[in-house]
C-alpha atoms as a printed R data frame, in Angstrom:
    type eleno elety resid chain resno      x        y        z
1   ATOM     1    CA   UNK     A     1 74.447 -187.545 -129.553
2   ATOM     2    CA   UNK     A     2 77.766 -187.278 -127.350
3   ATOM     3    CA   UNK     A     3 78.488 -183.198 -128.100
4   ATOM     4    CA   UNK     A     4 79.204 -180.475 -126.880
5   ATOM     5    CA   UNK     A     5 76.001 -179.114 -126.733
6   ATOM     6    CA   UNK     A     6 75.356 -182.071 -124.434
7   ATOM     7    CA   UNK     A     7 77.406 -180.633 -122.268
8   ATOM     8    CA   UNK     A     8 76.614 -177.069 -122.625
9   ATOM     9    CA   UNK     A     9 73.039 -178.528 -120.516
10  ATOM    10    CA   UNK     A    10 74.967 -179.985 -117.782
11  ATOM    11    CA   UNK     A    11 75.535 -176.570 -116.366
12  ATOM    12    CA   UNK     A    12 72.841 -174.256 -115.467
13  ATOM    13    CA   UNK     A    13 73.396 -170.558 -116.793
14  ATOM    14    CA   UNK     A    14 73.209 -167.570 -114.971
15  ATOM    15    CA   UNK     A    15 69.703 -166.417 -114.219
16  ATOM    16    CA   UNK     A    16 67.006 -163.859 -112.182
17  ATOM    17    CA   UNK     A    17 64.706 -165.357 -110.601
18  ATOM    18    CA   UNK     A    18 61.190 -165.279 -111.253
19  ATOM    19    CA   UNK     A    19 59.324 -162.635 -108.974
20  ATOM    20    CA   UNK     A    20 55.597 -162.156 -108.435
21  ATOM    21    CA   UNK     A    21 54.572 -158.613 -109.240
22  ATOM    22    CA   UNK     A    22 52.121 -156.436 -107.231
23  ATOM    23    CA   UNK     A    23 50.797 -154.570 -110.544
24  ATOM    24    CA   UNK     A    24 47.557 -154.820 -111.170
25  ATOM    25    CA   UNK     A    25 46.789 -155.853 -107.158
26  ATOM    26    CA   UNK     A    26 42.789 -155.013 -106.547
27  ATOM    27    CA   UNK     A    27 40.608 -155.913 -103.518
28  ATOM    28    CA   UNK     A    28 39.532 -159.192 -104.978
29  ATOM    29    CA   UNK     A    29 43.058 -160.467 -105.624
30  ATOM    30    CA   UNK     A    30 42.513 -162.617 -102.513
31  ATOM    31    CA   UNK     A    31 39.756 -164.308 -103.385
32  ATOM    32    CA   UNK     A    32 41.233 -164.994 -106.961
33  ATOM    33    CA   UNK     A    33 44.021 -166.389 -105.150
34  ATOM    34    CA   UNK     A    34 41.185 -168.641 -103.223
35  ATOM    35    CA   UNK     A    35 39.441 -169.389 -106.451
36  ATOM    36    CA   UNK     A    36 42.676 -170.622 -108.114
37  ATOM    37    CA   UNK     A    37 43.301 -172.406 -104.679
38  ATOM    38    CA   UNK     A    38 40.333 -174.632 -105.643
39  ATOM    39    CA   UNK     A    39 40.908 -175.062 -109.022
40  ATOM    40    CA   UNK     A    40 42.345 -178.091 -110.676
41  ATOM    41    CA   UNK     A    41 45.055 -176.810 -112.400
42  ATOM    42    CA   UNK     A    42 44.820 -179.174 -115.263
43  ATOM    43    CA   UNK     A    43 41.076 -179.961 -116.115
44  ATOM    44    CA   UNK     A    44 40.371 -176.151 -114.955
45  ATOM    45    CA   UNK     A    45 36.994 -177.536 -112.484
46  ATOM    46    CA   UNK     A    46 36.193 -176.326 -109.222
47  ATOM    47    CA   UNK     A    47 37.087 -179.167 -107.174
48  ATOM    48    CA   UNK     A    48 38.675 -180.617 -104.181
49  ATOM    49    CA   UNK     A    49 42.487 -180.396 -104.583
50  ATOM    50    CA   UNK     A    50 44.907 -183.417 -103.601
51  ATOM    51    CA   UNK     A    51 48.463 -182.892 -102.620
52  ATOM    52    CA   UNK     A    52 49.824 -183.389 -105.698
53  ATOM    53    CA   UNK     A    53 53.601 -183.981 -106.074
54  ATOM    54    CA   UNK     A    54 55.371 -182.577 -109.232
55  ATOM    55    CA   UNK     A    55 58.256 -184.885 -109.134
56  ATOM    56    CA   UNK     A    56 56.851 -188.295 -108.356
57  ATOM    57    CA   UNK     A    57 57.068 -190.211 -104.906
58  ATOM    58    CA   UNK     A    58 58.884 -193.298 -105.933
59  ATOM    59    CA   UNK     A    59 62.142 -190.963 -107.295
60  ATOM    60    CA   UNK     A    60 62.397 -190.138 -103.454
61  ATOM    61    CA   UNK     A    61 62.687 -193.791 -102.541
62  ATOM    62    CA   UNK     A    62 66.770 -194.487 -102.911
63  ATOM    63    CA   UNK     A    63 66.927 -190.908 -100.733
64  ATOM    64    CA   UNK     A    64 65.218 -192.184  -97.735
65  ATOM    65    CA   UNK     A    65 66.857 -193.541  -94.719
66  ATOM    66    CA   UNK     A    66 65.183 -196.404  -92.235
67  ATOM    67    CA   UNK     A    67 63.175 -193.685  -90.724
68  ATOM    68    CA   UNK     A    68 61.414 -192.802  -94.127
69  ATOM    69    CA   UNK     A    69 63.314 -189.666  -94.353
70  ATOM    70    CA   UNK     A    70 65.530 -187.712  -96.357
71  ATOM    71    CA   UNK     A    71 67.510 -185.099  -95.944
72  ATOM    72    CA   UNK     A    72 67.504 -181.677  -97.276
73  ATOM    73    CA   UNK     A    73 70.852 -179.516  -97.743
74  ATOM    74    CA   UNK     A    74 71.273 -176.417  -99.056
75  ATOM    75    CA   UNK     A    75 74.438 -174.213 -100.664
76  ATOM    76    CA   UNK     A    76 73.177 -171.779  -98.641
77  ATOM    77    CA   UNK     A    77 75.916 -171.547  -95.873
78  ATOM    78    CA   UNK     A    78 73.148 -169.978  -92.646
79  ATOM    79    CA   UNK     A    79 70.443 -172.645  -94.075
80  ATOM    80    CA   UNK     A    80 70.878 -176.032  -91.655
81  ATOM    81    CA   UNK     A    81 70.161 -179.429  -92.734
82  ATOM    82    CA   UNK     A    82 66.610 -180.799  -92.257
83  ATOM    83    CA   UNK     A    83 64.722 -183.850  -92.759
84  ATOM    84    CA   UNK     A    84 61.790 -184.539  -94.791
85  ATOM    85    CA   UNK     A    85 59.489 -187.541  -95.166
86  ATOM    86    CA   UNK     A    86 57.978 -186.741  -98.092
87  ATOM    87    CA   UNK     A    87 59.197 -184.785 -101.688
88  ATOM    88    CA   UNK     A    88 57.324 -181.283 -102.292
89  ATOM    89    CA   UNK     A    89 54.024 -181.502 -102.647
90  ATOM    90    CA   UNK     A    90 51.007 -178.672 -102.575
91  ATOM    91    CA   UNK     A    91 47.025 -178.663 -103.439
92  ATOM    92    CA   UNK     A    92 47.486 -178.788 -107.760
93  ATOM    93    CA   UNK     A    93 45.165 -181.508 -109.306
94  ATOM    94    CA   UNK     A    94 41.460 -182.657 -108.640
95  ATOM    95    CA   UNK     A    95 41.422 -186.881 -107.788
96  ATOM    96    CA   UNK     A    96 40.875 -187.979 -111.557
97  ATOM    97    CA   UNK     A    97 43.223 -185.518 -113.001
98  ATOM    98    CA   UNK     A    98 45.993 -187.142 -109.881
99  ATOM    99    CA   UNK     A    99 44.766 -190.582 -110.703
100 ATOM   100    CA   UNK     A   100 45.887 -190.118 -114.722
101 ATOM   101    CA   UNK     A   101 49.160 -188.727 -114.052
102 ATOM   102    CA   UNK     A   102 49.587 -192.030 -111.590
103 ATOM   103    CA   UNK     A   103 48.820 -194.090 -114.667
104 ATOM   104    CA   UNK     A   104 52.026 -192.588 -116.791
105 ATOM   105    CA   UNK     A   105 53.991 -192.631 -113.494
106 ATOM   106    CA   UNK     A   106 53.047 -196.274 -113.158
107 ATOM   107    CA   UNK     A   107 54.268 -197.015 -116.532
108 ATOM   108    CA   UNK     A   108 57.428 -194.621 -116.200
109 ATOM   109    CA   UNK     A   109 58.065 -196.661 -112.793
110 ATOM   110    CA   UNK     A   110 58.347 -200.344 -114.456
111 ATOM   111    CA   UNK     A   111 60.030 -198.990 -117.105
112 ATOM   112    CA   UNK     A   112 62.848 -197.607 -115.519
113 ATOM   113    CA   UNK     A   113 63.036 -200.206 -112.853
114 ATOM   114    CA   UNK     A   114 62.965 -202.926 -115.068
115 ATOM   115    CA   UNK     A   115 59.671 -204.153 -114.253
116 ATOM   116    CA   UNK     A   116 58.932 -204.215 -118.053
117 ATOM   117    CA   UNK     A   117 60.591 -206.196 -120.932
118 ATOM   118    CA   UNK     A   118 62.653 -203.621 -122.880
119 ATOM   119    CA   UNK     A   119 65.342 -204.279 -126.099
120 ATOM   120    CA   UNK     A   120 69.013 -203.018 -124.415
121 ATOM   121    CA   UNK     A   121 71.448 -201.860 -127.037
122 ATOM   122    CA   UNK     A   122 74.924 -200.494 -125.773
123 ATOM   123    CA   UNK     A   123 76.351 -197.744 -128.265
124 ATOM   124    CA   UNK     A   124 79.208 -196.200 -127.332
125 ATOM   125    CA   UNK     A   125 78.649 -193.351 -124.457
126 ATOM   126    CA   UNK     A   126 74.757 -194.675 -124.671
127 ATOM   127    CA   UNK     A   127 72.423 -197.055 -124.080
128 ATOM   128    CA   UNK     A   128 69.264 -197.178 -126.824
129 ATOM   129    CA   UNK     A   129 66.300 -198.444 -124.941
130 ATOM   130    CA   UNK     A   130 63.384 -199.728 -127.470
131 ATOM   131    CA   UNK     A   131 59.820 -200.985 -127.245
132 ATOM   132    CA   UNK     A   132 58.949 -198.442 -124.771
133 ATOM   133    CA   UNK     A   133 55.258 -197.331 -124.922
134 ATOM   134    CA   UNK     A   134 55.878 -193.780 -126.591
135 ATOM   135    CA   UNK     A   135 52.146 -192.684 -125.141
136 ATOM   136    CA   UNK     A   136 52.224 -193.090 -121.279
137 ATOM   137    CA   UNK     A   137 56.435 -192.185 -121.203
138 ATOM   138    CA   UNK     A   138 56.021 -188.936 -123.041
139 ATOM   139    CA   UNK     A   139 52.996 -188.020 -121.272
140 ATOM   140    CA   UNK     A   140 55.057 -189.088 -118.457
141 ATOM   141    CA   UNK     A   141 57.305 -186.364 -119.022
142 ATOM   142    CA   UNK     A   142 55.553 -183.760 -120.019
143 ATOM   143    CA   UNK     A   143 53.454 -183.927 -116.755
144 ATOM   144    CA   UNK     A   144 56.720 -183.474 -114.464
145 ATOM   145    CA   UNK     A   145 58.065 -180.310 -116.742
146 ATOM   146    CA   UNK     A   146 54.503 -179.157 -116.768
147 ATOM   147    CA   UNK     A   147 53.461 -179.358 -113.194
148 ATOM   148    CA   UNK     A   148 57.082 -177.762 -112.045
149 ATOM   149    CA   UNK     A   149 55.860 -174.834 -114.225
150 ATOM   150    CA   UNK     A   150 52.237 -174.433 -112.073
151 ATOM   151    CA   UNK     A   151 53.844 -174.961 -109.066
152 ATOM   152    CA   UNK     A   152 53.567 -172.362 -106.397
153 ATOM   153    CA   UNK     A   153 56.289 -174.565 -104.706
154 ATOM   154    CA   UNK     A   154 59.854 -173.086 -104.000
155 ATOM   155    CA   UNK     A   155 61.563 -175.777 -105.283
156 ATOM   156    CA   UNK     A   156 60.294 -174.899 -108.484
157 ATOM   157    CA   UNK     A   157 60.808 -171.363 -108.918
158 ATOM   158    CA   UNK     A   158 62.921 -171.595 -111.825
159 ATOM   159    CA   UNK     A   159 61.178 -173.241 -114.238
160 ATOM   160    CA   UNK     A   160 58.162 -170.643 -115.787
161 ATOM   161    CA   UNK     A   161 56.912 -171.961 -119.499
162 ATOM   162    CA   UNK     A   162 55.247 -169.036 -120.564
163 ATOM   163    CA   UNK     A   163 52.563 -169.013 -123.299
164 ATOM   164    CA   UNK     A   164 54.198 -172.992 -124.025
165 ATOM   165    CA   UNK     A   165 52.095 -174.021 -120.440
166 ATOM   166    CA   UNK     A   166 48.729 -173.770 -121.964
167 ATOM   167    CA   UNK     A   167 50.342 -175.727 -124.800
168 ATOM   168    CA   UNK     A   168 51.394 -178.649 -122.179
169 ATOM   169    CA   UNK     A   169 48.146 -178.193 -120.449
170 ATOM   170    CA   UNK     A   170 45.992 -179.015 -123.551
171 ATOM   171    CA   UNK     A   171 47.643 -182.068 -124.819
172 ATOM   172    CA   UNK     A   172 48.072 -183.650 -120.861
173 ATOM   173    CA   UNK     A   173 44.161 -182.838 -120.586
174 ATOM   174    CA   UNK     A   174 43.860 -184.776 -124.353
175 ATOM   175    CA   UNK     A   175 46.128 -187.367 -123.290
176 ATOM   176    CA   UNK     A   176 47.599 -186.605 -126.391
177 ATOM   177    CA   UNK     A   177 51.489 -186.506 -126.480
178 ATOM   178    CA   UNK     A   178 52.144 -185.061 -129.520
179 ATOM   179    CA   UNK     A   179 55.576 -185.710 -131.840
180 ATOM   180    CA   UNK     A   180 58.427 -186.625 -130.424
181 ATOM   181    CA   UNK     A   181 60.559 -183.061 -131.699
182 ATOM   182    CA   UNK     A   182 57.854 -180.741 -129.579
183 ATOM   183    CA   UNK     A   183 59.034 -180.439 -125.763
184 ATOM   184    CA   UNK     A   184 61.649 -183.150 -125.918
185 ATOM   185    CA   UNK     A   185 63.839 -184.754 -123.247
186 ATOM   186    CA   UNK     A   186 66.916 -185.542 -123.088
187 ATOM   187    CA   UNK     A   187 68.548 -188.087 -120.921
188 ATOM   188    CA   UNK     A   188 71.088 -188.718 -119.032
189 ATOM   189    CA   UNK     A   189 72.122 -191.215 -116.477
190 ATOM   190    CA   UNK     A   190 74.443 -190.384 -113.735
191 ATOM   191    CA   UNK     A   191 77.686 -192.914 -112.825
192 ATOM   192    CA   UNK     A   192 79.547 -192.783 -110.045
193 ATOM   193    CA   UNK     A   193 81.856 -195.683 -109.792
194 ATOM   194    CA   UNK     A   194 80.059 -198.086 -111.955
195 ATOM   195    CA   UNK     A   195 77.109 -197.294 -110.105
196 ATOM   196    CA   UNK     A   196 73.785 -195.247 -111.506
197 ATOM   197    CA   UNK     A   197 73.449 -192.464 -108.517
198 ATOM   198    CA   UNK     A   198 69.714 -192.407 -108.177
199 ATOM   199    CA   UNK     A   199 69.842 -190.633 -104.132
200 ATOM   200    CA   UNK     A   200 69.827 -186.889 -104.871
201 ATOM   201    CA   UNK     A   201 67.004 -184.910 -106.655
202 ATOM   202    CA   UNK     A   202 68.301 -181.072 -107.530
203 ATOM   203    CA   UNK     A   203 66.208 -178.070 -107.818
204 ATOM   204    CA   UNK     A   204 64.844 -178.012 -111.656
205 ATOM   205    CA   UNK     A   205 67.312 -174.808 -113.597
206 ATOM   206    CA   UNK     A   206 67.226 -173.311 -116.634
207 ATOM   207    CA   UNK     A   207 69.666 -174.336 -119.399
208 ATOM   208    CA   UNK     A   208 70.993 -173.829 -122.918
209 ATOM   209    CA   UNK     A   209 71.051 -176.695 -125.055
210 ATOM   210    CA   UNK     A   210 72.185 -175.994 -128.517
211 ATOM   211    CA   UNK     A   211 71.241 -172.812 -128.538
212 ATOM   212    CA   UNK     A   212 67.942 -173.541 -127.584
213 ATOM   213    CA   UNK     A   213 66.463 -172.651 -124.692
214 ATOM   214    CA   UNK     A   214 65.249 -175.793 -121.531
215 ATOM   215    CA   UNK     A   215 64.767 -176.883 -118.095
216 ATOM   216    CA   UNK     A   216 67.319 -179.574 -116.398
217 ATOM   217    CA   UNK     A   217 66.103 -181.666 -113.838
218 ATOM   218    CA   UNK     A   218 67.488 -184.409 -111.782
219 ATOM   219    CA   UNK     A   219 66.031 -187.250 -110.231
220 ATOM   220    CA   UNK     A   220 65.874 -190.733 -109.910
221 ATOM   221    CA   UNK     A   221 69.319 -191.364 -111.235
222 ATOM   222    CA   UNK     A   222 68.889 -189.265 -114.633
223 ATOM   223    CA   UNK     A   223 69.465 -185.932 -115.629
224 ATOM   224    CA   UNK     A   224 65.913 -184.734 -117.741
225 ATOM   225    CA   UNK     A   225 66.943 -182.085 -120.208
226 ATOM   226    CA   UNK     A   226 63.575 -180.735 -121.566
227 ATOM   227    CA   UNK     A   227 63.852 -178.410 -124.555
228 ATOM   228    CA   UNK     A   228 61.673 -175.319 -124.505
229 ATOM   229    CA   UNK     A   229 61.648 -173.705 -127.762
230 ATOM   230    CA   UNK     A   230 59.295 -172.265 -130.612
231 ATOM   231    CA   UNK     A   231 62.425 -173.070 -132.730
232 ATOM   232    CA   UNK     A   232 63.506 -176.082 -134.015
233 ATOM   233    CA   UNK     A   233 67.064 -177.349 -133.645
234 ATOM   234    CA   UNK     A   234 69.508 -177.593 -136.182
235 ATOM   235    CA   UNK     A   235 72.007 -180.132 -134.203
236 ATOM   236    CA   UNK     A   236 70.179 -182.890 -134.465
237 ATOM   237    CA   UNK     A   237 69.260 -183.222 -130.925
238 ATOM   238    CA   UNK     A   238 66.002 -184.632 -131.590
239 ATOM   239    CA   UNK     A   239 67.669 -187.974 -132.154
240 ATOM   240    CA   UNK     A   240 67.854 -188.273 -128.235
241 ATOM   241    CA   UNK     A   241 64.253 -187.518 -127.245
242 ATOM   242    CA   UNK     A   242 61.720 -190.216 -126.771
243 ATOM   243    CA   UNK     A   243 60.504 -191.429 -130.427
244 ATOM   244    CA   UNK     A   244 57.154 -192.484 -131.697
245 ATOM   245    CA   UNK     A   245 58.533 -196.239 -132.534
246 ATOM   246    CA   UNK     A   246 59.770 -196.415 -128.792
247 ATOM   247    CA   UNK     A   247 63.160 -196.151 -129.171
248 ATOM   248    CA   UNK     A   248 64.828 -193.533 -126.993
249 ATOM   249    CA   UNK     A   249 68.527 -193.029 -125.988
250 ATOM   250    CA   UNK     A   250 70.200 -192.823 -122.682
251 ATOM   251    CA   UNK     A   251 73.449 -190.955 -122.407
252 ATOM   252    CA   UNK     A   252 75.333 -192.471 -119.558
253 ATOM   253    CA   UNK     A   253 77.679 -189.111 -118.195
254 ATOM   254    CA   UNK     A   254 80.335 -190.051 -115.531
255 ATOM   255    CA   UNK     A   255 79.213 -187.632 -112.172
256 ATOM   256    CA   UNK     A   256 82.989 -185.608 -112.848
257 ATOM   257    CA   UNK     A   257 81.099 -184.557 -116.583
258 ATOM   258    CA   UNK     A   258 79.052 -182.529 -114.204
259 ATOM   259    CA   UNK     A   259 81.528 -179.607 -113.434
260 ATOM   260    CA   UNK     A   260 78.578 -177.782 -111.084
261 ATOM   261    CA   UNK     A   261 77.105 -180.871 -109.277
262 ATOM   262    CA   UNK     A   262 81.093 -181.461 -108.455
263 ATOM   263    CA   UNK     A   263 81.330 -177.833 -107.251
264 ATOM   264    CA   UNK     A   264 78.073 -177.969 -105.159
265 ATOM   265    CA   UNK     A   265 79.013 -180.967 -103.620
266 ATOM   266    CA   UNK     A   266 82.814 -178.853 -102.859
267 ATOM   267    CA   UNK     A   267 80.625 -176.375 -101.265
268 ATOM   268    CA   UNK     A   268 78.884 -178.256  -99.184
269 ATOM   269    CA   UNK     A   269 81.716 -180.237  -98.257
270 ATOM   270    CA   UNK     A   270 83.635 -176.679  -96.993
271 ATOM   271    CA   UNK     A   271 80.599 -176.272  -94.594
272 ATOM   272    CA   UNK     A   272 80.770 -179.615  -93.363
273 ATOM   273    CA   UNK     A   273 76.944 -180.032  -94.112
274 ATOM   274    CA   UNK     A   274 77.831 -183.318  -95.987
275 ATOM   275    CA   UNK     A   275 79.966 -184.783  -92.905
276 ATOM   276    CA   UNK     A   276 76.659 -184.080  -90.868
277 ATOM   277    CA   UNK     A   277 74.854 -186.300  -93.134
278 ATOM   278    CA   UNK     A   278 76.815 -188.960  -92.838
279 ATOM   279    CA   UNK     A   279 77.298 -188.873  -88.962
280 ATOM   280    CA   UNK     A   280 73.170 -188.790  -89.228
281 ATOM   281    CA   UNK     A   281 73.180 -192.014  -91.253
282 ATOM   282    CA   UNK     A   282 75.545 -193.319  -89.061
283 ATOM   283    CA   UNK     A   283 73.854 -192.901  -85.815
284 ATOM   284    CA   UNK     A   284 70.609 -193.858  -87.436
285 ATOM   285    CA   UNK     A   285 72.499 -197.579  -88.128
286 ATOM   286    CA   UNK     A   286 73.673 -197.901  -84.942
287 ATOM   287    CA   UNK     A   287 70.425 -197.367  -83.116
288 ATOM   288    CA   UNK     A   288 68.849 -199.917  -85.992
289 ATOM   289    CA   UNK     A   289 71.686 -202.430  -84.442
């Protein structure tokens, strides 16, 4: 699994912004928009919508300070650092569908935090997990990808699944995890100075992985690379997906392997935005003392 194709997926592609076209706009557009806002994105029923997370809230825990805030930092020099107290949320799911996704998130949270007994085996630059429950963990992975695509939040603007969006919606609605090779996800841990770096969440981006289209998410100390294609890869990357027998491979990648993250850090350092974060963190610590 430690191949050139793996590193290829760590770097975002040059990409165009997704634009909303005005073609076909007519007098009923505001009503249609209002109707969509009151329709659950998963079950498609007219229901009161919850303020739903796309990336689950537990993935932001490591970012919070003692006042339950985290920094939002942009490489846009004109955009100043700001605080948020919750990850991105929006009206998206009804109560029942929100509870359905919460079950998957609960299982993933326990599996990733050591709350469930799993098998571990080191295999070179990777850790092979075993005894994962395929259905809830797989549906958790799919739910994050699908929510990012249906989201109207600016943070997820680069995720657009096209016809795959409806295919995944149906699978989630039916609670059908499907075969491991379809919409598979490769997981890579971000390691720095011997520790997994859990205190970073990055905006999802389009990537190419072994010649296939995909999306890269960064949250919870992991890089999640989803392969979204109608074609099968010939490079054997499917071995790195969660398998139906409960096995999953997590590649252990050093921070230095993520060239764009290093470049981003350099840009923020040059803009003195990281210094501002450290200064605010120190001030918070003095206030607590």
